[in-house]
C-alpha positions in Angstrom: 9.6 13.4 -20.2 9.5 13.0 -24.0 6.7 13.7 -26.4 6.6 12.3 -30.0 8.8 14.7 -31.9 10.8 15.5 -35.0 13.5 16.9 -32.8 15.9 15.0 -30.6 14.4 14.6 -27.1 17.0 16.7 -25.2 16.7 19.5 -27.7 12.9 19.5 -27.6 12.9 19.6 -23.7 15.5 22.4 -23.8 13.4 24.6 -26.0 10.5 24.3 -23.5 12.8 25.2 -20.6 14.2 28.1 -22.4 10.8 29.4 -23.4 9.6 30.1 -19.9 12.9 31.5 -18.5 15.0 34.6 -18.3 18.3 33.7 -16.7 20.0 36.6 -14.9 23.7 36.0 -14.6 25.2 37.1 -11.2 27.8 39.9 -10.9 31.4 38.9 -11.1 31.8 39.3 -7.3 28.8 37.1 -6.5 29.8 34.6 -9.2 33.1 34.0 -7.4 31.3 33.6 -4.1 28.4 31.5 -5.2 30.5 29.2 -7.4 28.0 29.2 -10.2 30.5 27.9 -12.8 28.3 24.8 -13.2 25.6 26.9 -14.9 25.7 26.7 -18.7 24.1 29.9 -20.1 23.5 28.3 -23.5 21.0 26.0 -21.8 19.2 28.9 -20.2 16.4 31.1 -21.5 16.9 34.8 -22.2 13.5 36.2 -22.7 10.9 34.1 -20.9 8.4 35.3 -18.3 10.0 33.6 -15.3 13.1 35.3 -13.9 15.8 33.1 -12.4 18.8 34.4 -10.5 21.2 34.1 -7.7 20.5 36.5 -4.8 22.7 39.6 -5.1 22.0 40.9 -1.6 23.3 38.9 1.3 25.7 36.0 0.9 25.6 33.7 3.9 28.3 31.5 5.5 26.5 28.3 4.7 26.3 29.1 1.0 30.1 29.4 1.0 30.7 26.3 3.1 28.3 23.8 1.4 29.9 23.4 -2.1 33.4 23.2 -0.6 32.3 20.6 1.9 30.7 18.5 -0.8 33.9 18.6 -3.0 36.0 17.6 0.0 33.6 14.8 0.7 34.3 13.4 -2.8 31.4 14.8 -4.7 32.1 15.6 -8.3 32.1 19.1 -9.6 28.5 19.8 -10.5 27.2 20.5 -14.0 24.1 22.3 -15.1 21.0 20.2 -14.2 19.7 21.0 -17.6 22.3 18.5 -19.0 20.3 15.8 -17.3 22.9 15.2 -14.5 22.7 17.0 -11.2 25.4 15.1 -9.1 27.3 17.3 -6.7 26.7 20.0 -4.1 25.9 23.6 -5.2 23.9 26.7 -4.7 20.8 26.4 -6.9 19.1 29.1 -8.9 16.0 30.8 -7.4 12.9 32.1 -9.2 13.5 35.6 -7.9 13.5 38.7 -10.0 16.8 40.4 -9.1 15.4 43.8 -10.2 12.7 43.7 -7.6 14.0 41.0 -5.2 10.6 39.5 -5.3 9.4 36.0 -6.3 8.8 35.4 -10.0 6.0 33.0 -10.5 3.0 32.2 -12.6 0.7 35.0 -11.2 3.3 37.8 -11.5 4.9 36.6 -14.7 2.1 35.1 -16.8 -1.2 36.4 -15.4 -0.6 40.0 -14.3 0.9 41.2 -17.6 -2.1 39.8 -19.4 -4.9 40.4 -16.9 -6.5 43.2 -19.0 -7.0 41.0 -22.1 -10.6 41.0 -23.3 -10.6 37.3 -23.9 -9.4 36.4 -20.4 -11.5 36.2 -17.3 -10.4 34.9 -13.9 -13.0 34.1 -11.3 -11.7 33.7 -7.8 -13.5 32.1 -4.8 -15.2 29.7 -7.2 -15.3 25.9 -6.8 -15.5 23.8 -9.9 -18.1 21.0 -9.4 -17.8 19.0 -12.6 -17.2 19.0 -16.3 -20.4 18.6 -18.4 -20.4 16.3 -21.4 -22.5 15.6 -24.5 -23.1 11.9 -24.2 -25.5 11.5 -27.2 -22.9 10.6 -29.8 -20.7 7.6 -30.4 -17.1 7.4 -29.5 -15.3 9.7 -27.2 -17.3 12.2 -25.1 -17.2 15.9 -25.8 -17.1 18.5 -23.0 -19.7 21.1 -23.4 -19.2 23.2 -20.2 -18.0 23.4 -16.7 -20.3 23.6 -13.6 -19.0 25.7 -10.7 -20.2 27.1 -7.4 -19.9 30.6 -5.9 -21.3 31.1 -2.4 -23.5 27.9 -2.7 -25.0 29.1 -6.1 -24.3 26.9 -9.0 -23.4 28.2 -12.5 -22.4 26.8 -15.8 -19.9 28.2 -18.3 -20.1 26.8 -21.8 -17.1 25.4 -23.6 -17.0 25.9 -27.4 -13.6 24.4 -28.0 -11.7 22.8 -25.0 -11.7 22.4 -21.3 -8.2 22.6 -19.7 -7.8 21.1 -16.3 -5.0 22.6 -14.2 -6.1 21.6 -10.7 -2.8 20.0 -9.7 -2.1 16.5 -8.4 -4.9 16.6 -5.9 -7.7 18.5 -7.6 -7.3 17.4 -11.2 -8.1 13.7 -10.5 -10.9 14.8 -8.1 -12.5 16.9 -10.9 -12.2 14.0 -13.4 -13.8 11.6 -11.0 -16.6 14.0 -10.1 -17.2 14.3 -13.8 -17.6 10.5 -14.3 -14.0 9.7 -15.4 -12.3 7.1 -13.2 -12.7 3.7 -11.8 -16.2 2.4 -12.4 -16.2 0.6 -9.0 -15.3 3.8 -7.2 -17.7 6.0 -9.1 -20.6 3.6 -8.4 -19.8 3.5 -4.7 -20.0 7.3 -4.4 -22.9 7.8 -6.7 -21.3 9.4 -9.7 -22.6 8.5 -13.2 -19.9 6.7 -15.2 -18.7 8.4 -18.3 -15.3 6.8 -18.9 -14.1 3.8 -16.9 -10.4 4.4 -16.3 -9.0 3.0 -13.0 -5.8 4.9 -13.6 -7.3 8.3 -12.6 -6.0 9.3 -9.2 -3.4 6.5 -9.0 0.4 6.7 -9.3 0.8 9.5 -6.7 4.5 10.0 -6.2 6.2 12.6 -4.0 9.6 13.6 -2.7 9.8 13.1 1.1 12.8 14.2 3.1 14.1 12.7 6.3 15.5 15.6 8.4 18.0 15.7 11.2 19.3 19.0 12.8 22.8 19.6 14.1 24.0 22.3 16.5 26.1 25.1 15.1 28.6 27.3 16.9 27.2 30.6 18.1 29.2 32.8 15.8 27.4 31.3 12.7 24.0 32.9 12.5 21.0 30.7 11.4 17.3 31.3 11.1 16.8 31.0 14.8 18.3 34.4 15.2 15.4 36.0 13.3 12.6 33.6 14.4 13.2 34.1 18.1 13.7 37.8 18.2 10.7 40.1 17.2 13.1 43.0 17.2 15.6 41.4 14.8 12.7 40.2 12.7 11.3 43.7 12.4 14.8 45.1 11.5 15.1 42.4 8.9 11.7 43.2 7.4 12.5 46.9 7.3 15.8 46.2 5.6 14.1 44.2 3.0 11.2 46.6 2.4 13.4 49.7 2.4 16.7 48.6 0.8 16.1 45.1 -0.5 18.8 43.8 1.8 19.0 41.5 4.8 18.1 37.9 5.4 14.7 38.1 3.8 16.4 38.5 0.4 18.1 35.2 0.6 16.0 32.1 -0.4 17.3 28.6 0.5 19.8 27.6 -2.2 22.1 24.9 -0.8 21.5 21.5 -2.1 23.2 18.4 -3.5 22.6 15.2 -5.4 24.3 11.8 -4.8 24.2 8.5 -6.7 23.9 5.2 -4.8 27.6 4.6 -5.4 28.3 7.9 -3.6 25.7 7.3 -0.8 27.0 3.8 0.1 30.2 2.8 -1.7 30.5 -0.2 0.5 27.2 -1.8 -0.4 27.9 -5.3 -1.5 26.2 -6.7 -4.5 23.9 -3.7 -5.0 22.2 -5.2 -8.1 21.2 -8.4 -6.2 20.2 -6.4 -3.2 17.9 -4.1 -5.2 16.4 -6.8 -7.3 15.6 -8.9 -4.2 13.7 -6.0 -2.6 11.9 -5.2 -5.8 10.9 -8.9 -6.2 9.7 -9.1 -2.6 7.4 -6.2 -3.1 6.1 -7.3 -6.5 5.2 -10.7 -5.1 3.0 -9.2 -2.4 1.6 -6.4 -4.7 1.4 -7.8 -8.3 -1.0 -5.1 -9.5 0.9 -2.1 -8.1 3.1 -1.4 -11.1 1.0 -1.7 -14.3 3.4 0.6 -16.2 6.4 -1.6 -15.4 8.4 1.2 -13.8 10.3 -0.9 -11.3 12.9 -2.2 -13.7 13.6 1.3 -15.0 13.9 2.7 -11.4 16.2 -0.2 -10.4 18.4 0.5 -13.4 18.6 4.2 -12.5 19.6 3.3 -8.9 22.5 1.3 -10.2 23.7 4.1 -12.7 26.6 6.0 -11.2 25.5 9.1 -13.1 21.9 9.1 -11.7 21.1 10.6 -8.3 19.3 8.4 -5.9 19.2 11.0 -3.1 18.9 14.8 -2.8 20.7 16.3 0.2 19.1 19.6 1.3 21.1 21.9 3.6 19.0 24.4 5.5 20.5 27.1 7.8 17.7 26.5 10.4 16.8 23.8 12.8 13.8 21.6 12.3 11.9 19.2 14.6 10.8 16.7 11.9 9.0 14.6 14.6 6.2 17.2 14.0 5.8 15.8 10.5 2.0 15.9 10.6 2.2 19.6 11.7 4.4 21.1 9.0 3.5 24.7 10.0 5.4 24.0 13.2 8.3 22.2 11.6 10.9 25.0 12.1 9.6 26.2 15.4 11.4 24.5 18.2 12.7 25.2 21.7 16.2 23.9 21.5 18.6 26.8 22.4 21.3 28.0 20.1 21.8 27.9 16.4 21.0 24.8 14.2 21.3 23.6 10.6 19.2 20.8 9.1 20.3 18.1 6.7 17.4 16.6 4.8 17.9 13.6 2.6 15.2 12.6 0.2 14.7 9.9 -2.4 14.8 11.3 -5.9 12.6 8.6 -7.4 10.6 6.6 -4.8 9.3 3.2 -5.8 6.2 3.7 -3.6 3.0 4.9 -5.2 0.0 6.4 -3.5 -3.4 7.7 -4.7 -5.9 10.6 -4.6 -9.6 9.6 -4.8 -13.0 11.1 -4.1 -15.0 9.7 -1.2 -18.1 11.7 -2.0 -20.0 13.1 -5.0 -20.0 16.5 -3.2 -17.3 18.7 -4.7 -16.9 20.5 -1.4 -15.6 17.3 0.3 -11.9 17.0 0.0 -10.6 13.8 -1.7 -8.8 11.1 0.2 -5.0 11.4 -0.1 -2.8 8.4 0.5 0.8 9.3 -0.3 2.0 5.8 0.6 5.4 7.1 1.8 7.9 4.4 2.4 5.5 1.6 1.5 8.1 -0.1 -0.7 11.0 -1.8 1.3 13.5 -0.4 -1.1 12.5 3.2 -0.3 13.1 2.6 3.4 16.4 1.0 2.6 17.7 3.8 0.4 16.4 6.5 2.6 18.2 5.0 5.6 21.5 4.8 3.6 21.0 8.4 2.5 20.6 9.6 6.1 23.8 7.9 7.2 25.5 9.4 4.2 24.2 12.9 4.9 25.7 12.8 8.4 29.1 11.9 7.0 29.2 15.4 5.3 29.4 16.9 8.8 32.9 15.5 9.1 34.3 17.4 6.2 35.6 21.0 6.1 34.7 23.7 6.1 31.4 22.6 7.6 32.9 20.3 10.2 34.6 23.1 12.2 31.4 25.2 12.3 29.4 22.6 14.2 29.2 22.1 17.9 30.6 18.8 19.3 30.2 16.9 22.5 33.1 15.7 24.6 33.7 12.8 22.3 33.9 15.0 19.3 30.5 13.9 17.9 28.0 16.3 16.4 25.1 17.3 18.6 21.8 16.1 17.3 18.5 18.0 17.9 16.8 16.9 21.1 13.6 16.3 19.1 15.2 13.1 18.0 15.1 10.7 21.0 16.8 7.7 19.3 20.4 8.4 20.2 23.5 8.3 17.9 22.7 7.4 14.3 25.4 5.0 13.4 23.8 2.0 11.7 20.9 1.0 9.4 18.5 0.0 12.1 18.7 3.4 13.9 18.6 5.2 10.5 15.4 3.4 9.6 13.9 4.5 12.9 14.8 8.1 12.0 13.3 7.6 8.6 10.1 6.3 10.1 9.7 9.2 12.6 11.4 12.2 10.9 10.2 12.1 7.3 8.1 15.0 5.8 6.9 15.9 2.4 8.8 18.3 0.2 5.6 19.2 -1.6 6.7 17.8 -5.0 3.7 15.5 -5.7 3.2 14.3 -9.3 1.6 11.5 -11.3 -2.2 11.2 -10.6 -3.2 11.8 -14.2 -0.2 10.1 -15.8 0.8 10.5 -19.4 1.0 6.8 -20.2 -0.7 4.3 -22.4 -4.2 3.7 -21.1 -3.6 0.0 -20.5 -0.6 0.9 -18.3 -2.6 3.2 -16.0 -2.4 6.3 -18.2 -5.0 9.1 -18.0 -3.8 11.4 -20.8 -2.2 10.8 -24.1 0.9 12.5 -25.6 -1.3 15.5 -26.5 -2.4 15.8 -22.8 -5.9 14.8 -23.8 -7.9 12.7 -21.3 -8.6 9.3 -22.7 -12.2 8.8 -23.6 -12.8 12.5 -24.4 -12.3 14.7 -27.5 -11.6 18.1 -25.9 -10.4 17.8 -22.3 -6.8 18.2 -21.5 -4.8 18.1 -18.2 -1.8 20.5 -18.0 -0.1 20.3 -14.6 2.3 18.1 -12.6 -0.3 15.3 -12.4 0.6 14.2 -15.9 4.2 13.3 -15.0 4.4 9.5 -15.4 7.3 9.2 -13.0 9.3 11.5 -10.8 12.2 13.8 -11.6 15.4 14.1 -9.6 14.8 17.5 -8.1 12.2 20.2 -7.6 9.4 20.1 -10.1 8.8 23.8 -10.8 10.9 24.0 -13.9 9.2 21.0 -15.5 5.8 22.3 -14.6 6.5 25.5 -16.5 7.9 23.6 -19.4 4.8 21.3 -19.5 2.6 24.4 -19.5 4.5 25.9 -22.4 4.2 22.5 -24.3 0.5 22.4 -23.5 0.0 25.9 -24.7 1.5 25.0 -28.1 -0.5 21.8 -28.3 -3.7 23.8 -27.7 -2.8 26.4 -30.2 -1.8 23.8 -32.7 1.8 24.8 -33.1 5.1 23.0 -33.1 8.5 24.4 -32.6 9.6 24.5 -36.2 6.6 26.6 -37.2 4.6 24.0 -39.0 1.0 23.3 -38.2 -0.1 20.2 -36.4 -0.2 18.7 -33.0 2.5 16.0 -33.2 5.6 18.2 -33.0 8.2 18.5 -30.3 
């Protein structure tokens, strides 16, 4: 994402990333184990609120095996994702404070140190109903307050300067629509007075969805099943964490990788023609689905050997992804023994969903249509990524740690009933049945030109208003390759500077980096 700036785009983004972060370098011993040479400390923050680190406590077998396996499979040596390229397999940083071995996140890092400020009040268990506006003047509407509910009582807090909406990808568009900002046809249907007609509100929902398949692991390699299935071991692990900050509960999932289309399917013939044909097929049937004209850019990125089309997630725990609509049960299964899961996800899906209200009642949840795999190219690339992920099981040191049948083939989780996954048709069946969200939704209040479906401008201000901004992942116009947490913090830091009227070089104004 780039804002209008006097600084080069990469430098401007780097400053925002560095502002929120304190990078904690690992010890020499852990550095050798974790293979963190891809991290460039000069790109990392040194004094920000959010602590990032590699876990110093327990180093597991899969963290050692994964980067080596990816190298042996032909992946390039990874470089720091802050450079803009994340190709390769590696152990990623976690947002864990190494001093406390606890999660470092917005509540602990931003709110708690400032909770006693006299000009800050946080009201919990309150439901925002709508933003109130002064409609008497000409031009853009001015927000005058926010109406909210506590235990069925309605209150209003007045806004003297600005209203900042941070409800996330689901709740931010809901609040705008409840306040009269959205598609006029939709607002009329649900009985909300129209303030600003903008059909882009709630559109452009984009998420990372992973197709998961689990493989049996030899008994001598412990996985999450060991803890999940034994209350005694789980209790011991919890006591080790609470008492000594050691044990399996200190170790967050870190093993991941990114692959370009050329890496995923080097044998794909005429990839440009193949991609363009599927894009044209979808556009012909859905001419109004891409007002922003993203498809050509996404197609170009797919063909770029330096751009990742797929993320491969390695989890030391079995998953039954056929329970995709019951994600709380995803990692609870009855298959005996130890398992790992390989999850492949599209980094930038072509499909776009939506979030819209279906009632003027703020207590009624909005309708969410993620539109996963709606675009034929998403199904195609997802299937190729699944086939690619399974090839990694044939490279050492991972290969010798997996159980095999009499024919030497890996043993798939019995939750998958489709048999060996050897061709595109079977892979597409797996994609259709075993794909779940990674909880990385973005885009429903996109920072784009209004005529292209945009909801906020480059100052994060909602079109048609003078003093309402959105500061959360809903403003992303398109998706990023990996997890969104870093960019969410960076956007928040950018939003804070915009609101305060600052730019990075110290001058006043709102059009800086």
